[in-house]
N, C-alpha and C positions, 0 to 999 in steps of 0.2 A: 196240368199241362203247361208247357212252356210256350211262349209266344215266339214265332220265328223272327229273326232279325230282318228288318226292312232293307238295310244296306250293310251287309257284313263287311268286316275289314278285309282288305286284300292280304292274302297270305304269302304272296310271291316275295314281298319285301323281307319277310323273315328268313326265307331261304337265301336270298341274295346277301343279307346281312351276315349270315354264317359263312358264306363264300368269301366275303370281304375280310372277315376276321381270320379265316384260314390262310388267305394270301398274305396278310400282314404277319401272321405267326410264322409262315414258311420263310418269308424274307428275313424276319428277325432272327430265326434260328440259323439261316444260312450266313448271316453277317456276324452274329455274336458267338456262335458255338464253334469250338474247334472241329476240324474236319472229321476226326475219327468218331466223334460223338453225335454227329448230325442225324444219322439214321435213328438212333435211340430217342433223341429229342423230338424228331418228327413223329414217332410213334406215340410219345407222351402227348404231344400237341394234338394229334388226331383223336386221342381219347378225350381230351378236354373239349374238342370241337363237337364230339358226340354228345357230351353232357350239355354243351351250349345249345345244340340243335334241339334237344329235348326241352330244355328250359324255354327257349324262344317259342316253340310250337305250343307248349303248355300255357304260356303267357297269353297267346292269342285266344285261348279258351274255346276253340272249335274242334269238335271231335271228327267232323267230316274230313276224310282223307288224311288223318293225322299221320299214319304210318308212311303214306306216300310222301308227305312233306318232309318228314324226318329223314327218310331214305334219300330223297333228292338233295337235302342239305348235306348229308354225310358223304354221299357219292360224289357230289360236286366238289366238296372240300377235299376229298381224297384225290380227285383228279387234279385239282389246282396245286395241291402240295406235291404230287408226283411230278408235275411239269416243272415246278420251281426246284425240286430236288434234282431232277435231270439236268436242269440248267447249271446248278452249282456243281454237279458231278462232271459235266463237260468242261466247265471252267477249271476244275481241278486237274484234269488230265492234259489240258493245253499248256504247253511250256510258255512261260512268260516271264 
C-alpha cells in the first residue's frame, strides 16, 4: 500500500507552462515562417504541444485527474495559438 502525499505538488503550474510554450511557439511561427506555411506549422506545433503536455503531466507522477490536466493543457494551448494565428491573419489582410 502506498503512503499518501502530505503536501502534493501543485499541478496548475504544469498546465500554465504548456500554455506559455504554446504562446512562444505561436509567436515564433508567426515571425519566422512564411505566410503560406503558417497553418501547417501551427498544426505541427500543436502536435508537439500535445506531446509536451503528456510529458509534463507524467513527470508530475500523479494519476488523479491526469486526463483533465492534459485536456486543459492542450485546449488552452489550442486557444492561445488560435488567437495568435488570428492576430497574424488580421495583420496580413490590413494594407500597410
